[in-house]
Every structure is written in C-alpha cells, then in structure tokens.
C-alpha positions in Angstrom: -29.7 -26.1 -7.8 -29.8 -22.6 -6.4 -33.1 -20.6 -7.0 -33.5 -18.6 -10.3 -33.9 -15.4 -8.2 -30.6 -15.8 -6.6 -29.0 -16.4 -10.0 -30.8 -13.4 -11.4 -29.5 -11.1 -8.5 -25.8 -12.4 -9.1 -26.2 -11.5 -12.7 -23.1 -12.4 -14.9 -21.0 -13.4 -11.7 -23.5 -16.1 -10.7 -21.5 -19.0 -12.4 -18.3 -18.0 -10.7 -19.8 -17.4 -7.2 -22.0 -20.4 -7.1 -19.2 -22.7 -8.3 -16.4 -21.3 -6.3 -13.9 -23.8 -4.8 -11.7 -22.7 -1.9 -8.0 -22.8 -2.4 -7.2 -23.0 1.3 -6.9 -26.4 2.8 -9.0 -27.1 6.0 -5.7 -28.0 7.9 -4.4 -24.5 7.3 -7.3 -22.8 9.3 -7.0 -22.4 13.0 -10.6 -22.2 14.7 -10.9 -20.1 17.8 -11.4 -21.9 21.1 -14.5 -21.6 23.3 -12.8 -19.1 25.4 -11.5 -17.0 22.5 -13.2 -13.7 23.6 -11.9 -14.1 27.1 -8.4 -15.0 26.1 -8.1 -12.2 23.4 -10.5 -9.3 24.3 -10.7 -9.3 28.1 -8.0 -6.6 28.5 -9.1 -4.5 25.6 -10.9 -1.1 25.9 -14.3 -2.8 24.8 -17.3 -2.3 26.7 -18.4 -5.5 28.9 -21.7 -5.3 27.0 -19.9 -5.9 23.7 -17.9 -8.8 25.0 -21.0 -10.7 26.3 
C-alpha cells in the first residue's frame, strides 16, 4: 500500500494514478539496443560530452 503522504499529494487523482493499468502490450514496445546512442546520435550536432 502506498504511503499516506503520496496519496495526500496526489489528491483526488490518487486512485486513478495508483491503479493505472497500461493498455500497451509489452510485445508492441521496441527497446533500444546497447549501441542506440552510437547508432542514432553519432552524426547529430550534439556535443560529444552530451553523447557520453
């Protein structure tokens, strides 16, 4: 059970937020590969420090 403080902070939306069920099936989500940053962002104009 979530803490009373969290429930108080969420207010009247607490029930909806805390009991939300995702409608997207896991099989529909494509997870990024371990080399995602290199594959996608290497040739962008982003600073090397940002890409690290």
